[in-house]
C-alpha angles and dihedrals in degrees: 000000000000091000087072086072092073100059090038091053093047091045088056092044091053092047090051090046092054093056120103089228097056120122104192100079129043089234131024118257117255108278097219096044091047095048091052092047090049093051090051090047093049092046088054091048090051090048093055092045093049090055090062107027137044115263100262093044091048090051093048089047092050093049091045090051093051091046092051099040101045096061089036092057090047096048091045096047090051090076111042139332087240094062090053092048091047094047091049090052092049090049091051094046091049093048094046096042096051096068090045091051093047090049090052090051095053091046090051094051093048094047 
């Protein structure tokens, strides 16, 4: 379920990057390509959530992730590009390590 954080985070970063007021890139990302990519990433996030949660819970979780990540990306990127890269790496590490840690816990209990 935590793997859904990765596409949600990058979708929010792309939405911010396509804004005319963004300060991370020298030039804004192309709007059409960005929106198509965001839709694909959000669909991927929803598919991951639907595999682990019932439909209503997955939709509520997806909306909560977006409502959390959109302002967070905007606030972090107001400082330095480094902070956005660092937070992106931390989100990815957290999301990738959580399935591994839960797998280790299950394997330890079964052993």
